C-alpha positions as CSV (number, residue, x, y, z in Angstrom):
1,M,-17.5,6.7,83.1
2,P,-15.1,5.0,80.6
3,T,-12.4,7.2,79.1
4,T,-13.1,8.1,75.5
5,A,-11.6,10.5,73.0
6,S,-14.4,13.0,73.7
7,N,-13.9,13.3,77.5
8,V,-10.1,13.3,78.0
9,T,-8.9,16.3,80.0
10,P,-5.3,17.3,79.2
11,G,-2.7,17.2,81.9
12,L,-1.0,20.4,80.8
13,S,-2.3,23.9,80.6
14,P,-2.1,25.9,77.4
15,T,0.8,27.9,78.8
16,Q,2.7,24.8,79.6
17,L,2.0,23.4,76.2
18,L,3.3,26.5,74.5
19,G,6.5,26.3,76.5
20,L,7.1,22.7,75.8
21,F,6.0,23.0,72.1
22,S,8.5,25.9,71.6
23,A,11.2,24.1,73.5
24,V,11.0,21.2,71.2
25,L,10.4,22.8,67.8
26,I,12.8,25.8,67.9
27,P,15.9,23.8,68.8
28,C,15.0,21.4,66.0
29,I,14.7,24.1,63.4
30,T,17.9,25.7,64.6
31,A,19.6,22.3,64.2
32,I,18.9,22.4,60.6
33,F,21.6,25.0,60.2
34,L,24.1,22.9,62.0
35,T,24.0,20.0,59.5
36,S,24.1,19.7,55.7
37,A,22.7,16.1,55.9
38,S,19.1,16.3,54.9
39,G,18.4,12.9,56.4
40,T,19.4,14.1,59.9
41,A,17.4,17.3,59.5
42,L,14.4,15.4,58.4
43,I,14.6,13.1,61.4
44,L,14.6,16.2,63.6
45,I,11.6,17.5,61.8
46,I,9.7,14.2,62.1
47,G,10.3,14.1,65.8
48,A,9.2,17.7,66.4
49,T,6.1,17.4,64.3
50,M,5.1,14.2,66.0
51,V,5.2,16.1,69.4
52,A,3.3,19.0,67.8
53,G,0.7,16.7,66.4
54,F,0.2,15.0,69.7
55,F,-0.5,18.2,71.5
56,A,-2.8,19.4,68.8
57,W,-4.7,16.1,69.0
58,R,-5.0,16.5,72.8
59,L,-6.4,20.0,72.4
60,C,-8.8,19.0,69.7
61,H,-10.3,16.1,71.7
62,T,-10.7,18.0,74.9
63,R,-14.1,19.3,76.2
64,K,-14.4,23.0,75.6
65,Q,-14.2,24.9,78.9
66,P,-16.4,28.0,79.2
67,D,-13.5,30.2,80.3
68,N,-11.0,29.0,77.7
69,P,-10.7,29.8,74.0
70,D,-11.7,27.2,71.5
71,P,-9.2,24.5,70.5
72,K,-8.4,26.1,67.2
73,S,-7.4,29.4,68.8
74,Q,-5.2,27.5,71.3
75,V,-3.4,25.7,68.6
76,Q,-3.0,28.8,66.5
77,A,-1.5,30.5,69.5
78,L,0.9,27.6,69.9
79,L,1.9,27.7,66.3
80,A,2.3,31.5,66.0
81,P,5.9,31.7,67.5
82,T,7.0,28.9,65.3
83,H,5.5,30.4,62.1
84,E,7.3,33.7,63.0
85,F,10.6,31.9,63.5
86,I,10.3,30.1,60.2
87,D,9.5,33.4,58.4
88,R,12.8,34.8,59.8
89,L,14.7,31.7,58.7
90,N,13.3,32.0,55.2
91,H,14.8,35.5,55.0
92,S,18.2,34.3,56.2
93,S,21.1,34.2,53.7
94,N,22.9,31.4,55.5
95,K,20.7,28.5,54.5
96,T,21.9,25.3,52.9
97,P,19.9,23.4,50.3
98,A,19.2,20.8,52.9
99,A,17.9,23.5,55.2
100,N,15.6,24.8,52.6
101,E,14.2,21.3,52.0
102,S,13.7,20.7,55.7
103,I,12.0,24.1,56.4
104,H,9.6,23.4,53.5
105,A,8.8,20.0,54.9
106,L,8.2,21.6,58.3
107,E,5.9,24.3,56.9
108,Q,3.8,21.5,55.2
109,E,3.6,19.6,58.5
110,L,2.5,22.7,60.4
111,G,-0.2,23.4,57.8
112,L,-1.4,19.8,58.2
113,I,-1.6,20.2,61.9
114,T,-3.8,23.3,61.5
115,K,-6.0,21.5,59.0
116,K,-6.4,18.6,61.4
117,V,-7.5,21.0,64.1
118,D,-10.2,22.4,61.7
119,W,-11.3,18.8,61.1
120,A,-11.3,17.5,64.6
121,Q,-12.9,20.6,66.1
122,S,-16.1,20.2,64.1
123,H,-19.1,18.7,65.8
124,R,-21.9,19.0,63.3
125,D,-20.9,21.3,60.5
126,T,-21.6,21.4,56.8
127,F,-19.1,22.4,54.2
128,E,-18.0,21.7,50.7
129,A,-15.2,19.2,50.1
130,T,-14.0,16.6,47.6
131,I,-14.4,13.0,48.6
132,L,-12.2,10.2,47.4
133,I,-13.1,6.5,48.0
134,S,-10.8,3.7,46.9
135,D,-11.3,0.0,47.0
136,L,-9.1,-3.0,46.2
137,R,-10.1,-5.6,43.6
138,G,-9.1,-9.2,44.4
139,Y,-8.6,-8.7,48.1
140,T,-11.4,-11.0,49.2
141,A,-9.8,-13.9,47.2
142,I,-6.5,-13.2,48.9
143,S,-8.0,-13.1,52.4
144,E,-9.5,-16.5,51.8
145,T,-6.3,-18.0,50.3
146,Y,-3.5,-16.6,52.5
147,S,-3.0,-16.6,56.3
148,P,-4.3,-13.8,58.5
149,D,-0.7,-12.6,59.1
150,E,0.0,-12.5,55.4
151,T,-3.2,-10.7,54.7
152,I,-2.7,-8.1,57.4
153,S,0.9,-7.5,56.2
154,L,-0.4,-7.0,52.7
155,L,-3.0,-4.5,53.8
156,N,-0.6,-2.5,55.9
157,R,1.8,-2.2,53.0
158,Y,-1.0,-1.0,50.8
159,F,-2.2,1.6,53.4
160,E,1.4,2.7,53.9
161,H,1.8,3.5,50.2
162,M,-1.6,5.2,49.8
163,S,-1.7,7.2,53.1
164,E,1.6,8.9,52.3
165,I,0.3,10.0,48.9
166,I,-3.0,11.2,50.4
167,Y,-1.4,13.4,53.1
168,R,1.2,14.7,50.6
169,H,-1.7,16.1,48.6
170,N,-3.4,17.8,51.6
171,G,-5.9,15.0,52.1
172,T,-7.3,13.7,55.4
173,I,-8.1,10.0,55.8
174,D,-11.6,9.8,57.4
175,K,-11.6,6.1,57.9
176,L,-10.3,2.7,56.7
177,M,-13.0,0.3,55.9
178,G,-11.5,-3.1,55.4
179,D,-9.6,-2.7,52.1
180,S,-11.3,0.7,51.4
181,I,-10.1,4.2,52.1
182,L,-12.4,7.2,52.6
183,A,-10.4,10.4,52.2
184,L,-11.4,14.1,52.4
185,F,-9.9,17.0,50.6
186,G,-11.0,20.4,51.9
187,S,-12.5,21.9,55.1
188,Y,-14.6,24.9,55.9
189,D,-12.9,27.2,53.4
190,G,-13.1,24.7,50.6
191,T,-11.8,25.8,47.1
192,E,-11.3,24.4,43.7
193,K,-7.8,23.4,44.7
194,D,-9.4,20.6,46.9
195,A,-10.7,18.9,43.7
196,A,-7.4,19.4,42.0
197,D,-5.6,17.8,45.0
198,A,-8.0,14.9,45.0
199,V,-7.6,13.9,41.3
200,T,-3.8,14.4,41.3
201,C,-3.7,12.2,44.4
202,A,-5.8,9.6,42.7
203,A,-3.5,9.5,39.7
204,E,-0.5,9.0,41.9
205,M,-2.3,6.3,43.9
206,Q,-2.8,4.3,40.7
207,I,0.8,4.8,39.6
208,A,1.9,3.6,43.1
209,M,0.1,0.3,42.6
210,Y,2.8,-0.7,40.2
211,K,5.4,-0.7,43.0
212,F,2.9,-2.3,45.3
213,N,2.3,-5.2,42.9
214,R,6.0,-5.6,42.2
215,E,6.4,-6.2,46.0
216,N,3.6,-8.7,45.8
217,Q,5.4,-10.5,43.0
218,Q,8.5,-10.7,45.1
219,L,6.4,-12.2,47.9
220,S,4.8,-14.7,45.5
221,M,1.4,-13.0,46.0
222,P,-1.0,-12.2,43.1
223,P,-1.4,-8.6,41.9
224,L,-4.2,-6.4,43.2
225,Y,-6.0,-3.6,41.5
226,M,-7.7,-0.5,42.8
227,G,-10.8,1.4,41.8
228,I,-11.2,5.1,42.8
229,G,-14.4,7.2,42.9
230,I,-14.3,11.0,43.4
231,N,-17.2,13.4,44.0
232,T,-17.3,17.1,45.2
233,G,-20.2,18.3,47.2
234,K,-21.6,19.1,50.7
235,V,-20.5,16.9,53.6
236,V,-21.6,16.9,57.2
237,A,-18.8,16.5,59.7
238,S,-20.1,15.1,62.9
239,K,-19.3,12.9,65.9
240,L,-21.2,9.6,65.7
241,G,-21.6,7.1,68.5
242,S,-22.2,7.1,72.2
243,A,-20.3,7.8,75.4
244,L,-18.7,4.4,75.2
245,Y,-17.5,4.8,71.6
246,N,-17.6,7.6,69.2
247,E,-15.8,8.8,66.1
248,Q,-15.6,12.0,64.0
249,T,-16.6,11.3,60.5
250,I,-18.3,12.7,57.4
251,I,-21.7,11.7,56.1
252,G,-24.1,13.0,53.5
253,A,-25.7,12.3,50.1
254,D,-22.5,13.4,48.3
255,V,-20.4,11.0,50.3
256,N,-22.8,8.2,49.3
257,L,-22.6,9.3,45.7
258,A,-18.8,9.0,45.8
259,A,-19.2,5.4,47.0
260,R,-21.7,4.7,44.2
261,I,-19.2,6.1,41.7
262,E,-16.4,4.0,43.1
263,S,-18.7,0.9,42.9
264,H,-18.9,1.4,39.1
265,T,-15.1,1.3,38.6
266,V,-13.2,-1.6,37.2
267,R,-9.7,-2.4,38.3
268,G,-7.2,0.4,37.8
269,Q,-9.9,3.0,36.9
270,I,-10.6,6.4,38.3
271,L,-14.1,7.8,37.9
272,I,-15.1,11.3,38.8
273,S,-18.5,13.0,39.1
274,D,-19.7,16.0,37.0
275,T,-19.3,18.4,39.9
276,T,-15.7,17.4,40.4
277,Y,-15.1,17.6,36.6
278,Q,-16.4,21.1,36.4
279,Q,-13.7,22.3,38.8
280,I,-10.7,20.5,37.2
281,H,-11.7,20.3,33.5
282,D,-8.9,22.7,32.5
283,M,-6.1,20.5,34.1
284,T,-7.2,17.0,33.1
285,E,-7.9,14.7,30.2
286,V,-11.0,12.5,30.6
287,S,-13.1,10.1,28.6
288,E,-16.5,10.8,27.2
289,P,-19.0,10.8,30.0
290,M,-20.9,7.5,30.7
291,H,-24.4,8.0,32.0
292,V,-25.3,5.6,34.8
293,I,-28.3,5.2,37.1
294,V,-27.1,4.9,40.7
295,K,-29.0,4.1,43.8
296,G,-30.6,7.2,45.4
297,R,-30.8,9.1,42.1
298,R,-33.8,9.1,39.8
299,E,-31.9,10.1,36.7
300,A,-28.7,8.8,35.2
301,I,-25.6,10.8,36.3
302,P,-22.5,11.4,34.1
303,M,-19.2,9.9,35.2
304,Y,-15.9,10.6,33.6
305,E,-12.9,8.3,33.5
306,L,-9.7,10.2,34.5
307,I,-7.0,9.6,31.8
308,S,-4.3,12.1,32.8
309,I,-3.4,15.2,34.7
310,T,-2.1,17.8,32.3
311,N,-1.3,20.8,34.6
312,P,0.8,21.8,36.5
313,E,2.7,18.5,35.8
314,H,1.8,15.6,33.5
315,L,0.6,12.5,35.2
316,K,-0.8,9.7,33.1
317,V,-3.1,7.2,34.8
318,P,-1.7,3.7,33.9
319,E,-3.6,2.0,31.2
320,R,-5.9,-0.7,32.5
321,E,-5.0,-4.2,31.3
322,I,-8.2,-4.9,29.4
323,R,-7.8,-8.4,28.1
324,R,-4.3,-8.0,27.0
325,S,-3.7,-11.7,27.8
326,P,-4.3,-14.2,25.0
327,R,-8.0,-15.2,24.4
328,V,-9.4,-18.3,22.8
329,D,-12.7,-19.2,21.2
330,V,-14.8,-21.5,23.3
331,D,-18.4,-22.6,23.7
332,I,-19.0,-22.9,27.4
333,P,-22.4,-22.4,29.1
334,F,-22.6,-20.1,32.1
335,T,-25.3,-18.8,34.5
336,F,-25.2,-15.3,36.0
337,H,-27.0,-12.9,38.4
338,V,-27.1,-9.2,38.1
339,C,-25.7,-7.1,41.0
340,E,-27.6,-3.9,42.0
341,G,-25.1,-2.1,44.2
342,K,-24.0,-4.7,46.8
343,I,-27.3,-6.7,46.3
344,I,-27.2,-9.8,44.1
345,T,-30.6,-10.3,42.4
346,S,-32.3,-13.7,42.8
347,E,-33.2,-14.0,39.1
348,Q,-30.9,-16.5,37.3
349,N,-29.9,-15.8,33.7
350,T,-28.2,-18.1,31.3
351,G,-25.8,-17.6,28.4
352,R,-22.8,-19.0,26.5
353,I,-19.2,-17.8,26.4
354,S,-17.8,-17.4,22.9
355,N,-14.3,-16.4,23.8
356,I,-12.3,-16.0,27.1
357,S,-9.1,-14.9,28.6
358,T,-7.8,-14.4,32.2
359,G,-9.0,-10.8,32.1
360,G,-12.5,-11.1,30.6
361,M,-14.8,-12.8,28.1
362,L,-17.3,-12.3,25.3
363,A,-20.7,-13.9,26.0
364,Y,-24.2,-14.2,24.5
365,S,-27.5,-14.2,26.4
366,D,-31.2,-14.0,25.5
367,T,-31.5,-11.4,28.3
368,R,-30.4,-7.9,27.8
369,I,-28.4,-6.4,30.6
370,D,-27.5,-2.7,30.4
371,P,-23.8,-1.7,30.2
372,Y,-21.9,-0.9,33.5
373,F,-23.9,-3.4,35.5
374,F,-21.9,-5.9,37.5
375,V,-22.7,-9.6,37.3
376,R,-21.8,-12.7,39.4
377,F,-21.4,-15.9,37.5
378,A,-20.0,-19.4,37.6
379,L,-18.3,-21.0,34.7
380,D,-19.4,-24.6,33.8
381,F,-16.0,-26.3,33.6
382,N,-17.4,-29.7,34.6
383,I,-16.8,-31.0,31.1
384,L,-13.1,-30.3,31.8
385,G,-13.1,-31.7,35.3
386,I,-12.5,-28.3,36.8
387,E,-14.4,-26.8,39.7
388,C,-14.9,-23.0,39.5
389,N,-15.9,-20.5,42.2
390,D,-18.1,-17.4,41.7
391,I,-16.5,-14.7,39.5
392,Y,-17.6,-11.1,39.4
393,G,-17.4,-9.0,36.2
394,K,-18.5,-5.7,34.8
395,I,-20.4,-5.4,31.5
396,L,-18.6,-2.9,29.4
397,K,-20.6,-3.1,26.1
398,V,-23.8,-4.7,24.9
399,E,-24.7,-5.2,21.3
400,K,-27.7,-7.0,19.8
401,K,-26.8,-9.6,17.2
402,K,-29.8,-11.4,15.7
403,E,-32.0,-12.6,18.5
404,R,-29.2,-12.5,21.2
405,Y,-27.3,-9.9,23.1
406,E,-23.5,-9.9,22.9
407,M,-21.8,-8.8,26.2
408,S,-18.2,-7.7,26.7
409,I,-17.4,-8.5,30.3
410,E,-14.3,-7.6,32.2
411,F,-13.5,-9.7,35.3
412,T,-13.3,-7.6,38.5
413,I,-13.1,-10.3,41.2
414,I,-11.6,-13.8,40.5
415,D,-9.9,-16.3,42.7
416,P,-6.2,-17.0,41.8
417,Q,-7.1,-20.7,41.3
418,D,-9.9,-19.8,38.9
419,R,-7.6,-17.5,37.0
420,Q,-5.1,-20.3,36.7
421,S,-7.8,-22.7,35.5
422,I,-8.7,-20.2,32.7
423,Q,-5.0,-19.8,31.9
424,D,-4.6,-23.5,31.6
425,L,-7.6,-23.7,29.4
426,V,-6.2,-20.9,27.1
427,N,-2.8,-22.5,27.0
428,N,-4.1,-26.0,26.2
429,T,-6.4,-24.6,23.5
430,L,-3.6,-22.6,21.9
431,A,-1.3,-25.6,22.0
432,Q,-3.9,-27.8,20.4
433,A,-4.5,-25.3,17.7
434,Q,-0.7,-25.1,17.0
435,N,-0.5,-28.9,16.8
436,N,-3.4,-29.0,14.3
437,K,-1.6,-26.4,12.3
438,D,1.7,-28.4,12.3
439,N,-0.1,-31.6,11.3
440,K,-1.5,-29.8,8.2
441,L,2.0,-28.7,7.0
């Protein structure tokens, strides 16, 4: 039978693992006291925990033998001497500041190993957790414009930034789905701290996008934006697949709801469910709830936009750039289709654009579309000799004026060449307006 993660048998006994585990970790911890260079100490810590993590992974992906204790018990037995040793070190009076920093880092890594054991050991268990789903805006356009190597390099840089933040806040990455991340906060003993970790993590992820986009600018690549949806509820941890391929993952209605919430975000936005908000309301600042009907729910559900974390430290989610770029008045026809989830409806609607910028537009239509729906549309630039691809946007506000409906639309997905075409239109219109003004003087 092919070798898979579920049928690997370890080559070392638990006793051998304990000996090797201790032989690696204890000298590394002791070495902390032999150096005041935190960099050297951290290198030792990283090496030790990589070995520890490997052994924990081997134990967690091994068939449970009738005469052996369960994997969690085995790993706890392996970690016990190290925890006792760290406890003695913490009570030592001969520690340097670098030693304190390194011991703290090691304690965090050991806690993460235990948490991963809880996660990997499950077969089909239900527990409460907080689910975070992130998704990039504008990635599809980049993948169609740049080479595969450039696209992969960009994605890996993005995942490197985000995964570090997720693990630092006690999260576990369940899977990477293209340019999306599904992360879990919590396990069988889930607490309100899981929701707090998730929203703090989300805020830091959005803050980190500034550095990521600065790197993109240095590489002559366009900026990308991220939407994040968070929900707290019951999840089912289970192995899915067959003997040829299987994976441990989480499923359930509350995972689906987190995905639905994320799908309603615009670039740079964090939306959280009511169940998450109830657990973190005293440590956050949020917007007034928006009530949205999502697939799988009969009634509209409240969603809150996370504005800032107020406790224990203040973290402000960067303000979204909602049409900060110059806009100009135009009169351009356009056609659009409403998106229901990931399904684009077949009915074609028409309207006219009254003003536009590279970030969004104000348009009129005889058809009323409710706020928070996404639309796909094409701009009719033929009169300007410009070809335009499909653009996706989110309707933020709808107001009836006379017999028509005025829609404020923010662009969510737009090709770089189309953005440049709109920028050229704006620049030319502003230049013409300035020339007309100068001629009157």
